[in-house]
N, C-alpha and C positions, 0 to 999 in steps of 0.2 A: 505495499500498501505506501504509494508514495507521500512523502512529506506534507504536500499542499491539499490531500485530498481532503474535500469539504465531508466527507462521512466518515470522518478517520477521528473513531469514538474511544479511540486509545487515549487521547488527551484531555476526555473531562476528566477532571481531580474528582474521584469517586466519595476523599475527604468531604468536600461539600456537596455531591449529588446528594447525598442521603438526606432526605425530606426533611426533617427538625433538624440538621447543621444548614441545610440551604435557606429554610427559611430563617433562622438565626443569624446564618452568616448577611444576607438581603439587609433585614431590620437592622444590622448591627452597621452595613455601609450606607444608611441615611442618616448617621444619629455620629455624635461622639462618642457617646458609651449609651449603656442600660443600666438601672439595676435589673438583678435577675430576677425580680414577681413581675417587674413588669415587659421585659423577655420570655418568661413561662407564659404568660398572657398571650404575648403577639403571634407565640409557635403553637399552643394549645397544645403542651406539655406539662407532665408530671414533674414535678422536684426532683426527682430521683431520675426521670430521664433526661430530661436536662442536664443536670448534670454531670451525667455521662457523657454525653454529646459535647457540652462543656470542655471537658475534660481532654478528647479527642484534639479538638479544635486550639485548646492549648497547648498540649504535647506536639502540635504539628508547629506551634509561633503564629497559629493565624489569629487568634486571641490571647489577650492577658485580663486576668481576674483577679482585682483587688477586693480583700473585705477589710471594712471600717467597720467604726460605731456610731451612729449618733445618737448622743445621749447615754442608753445604755441599749440601744438597738440594734444591731448587727447589719449590716449592709452590705453584699457581694454589687460588686459593678464592672460590668462586662463589656470591654471596649475591642473593636477589629483593630487589629496592628497593621503596621507598615505593610510585611509579608501578608497578611490575611488579605490586603484590600488588593496585593497583588494577586494574587491566587482567584481574589474574587474576579478582578478584571479580564484574566486571563480566562474564567469557565464561563464569564458572559460572552466573552469575542469564540470562543468555540463553540458555546451552542447558537449565537447566530448565525455561523459559519453554517451548521445544520440545517438551523430551520431555513435560511435562505436556499439552501442547496433544495431541501424537500422541495421547496414552491415553487424550481422549476416548472 
C-alpha cells in the first residue's frame, strides 16, 4: 500500500480512535483544560471507565492530569498536551482523507 494511499487506515492512531478516548480528546481539543467531572459528563462515561481511558492517554503523553484542592474538595483537571494536540491533528487529517476518498 503506497504511503499516500487515501484508504491507508494503518495511519489512524488507535489510541485516539477508541470511542471514549476520541470523545475526550475532541472535547479537550476545544478547551485549555476541563475538570474530570465536566469531561465525564461530556463523554458519558463512568468515573472508573474515564479514569482508565485517561490513564492510557496520559501514558502516551497525550494528556496531563493535575490534582489539587479547592478548599477541602479534591479537583482533577485534564488538559491535552502539545503531543496530544499533534496526534489529534494527525488523526483528523487521516480521517478527512479517508472521507474525501470515499466520497469520490
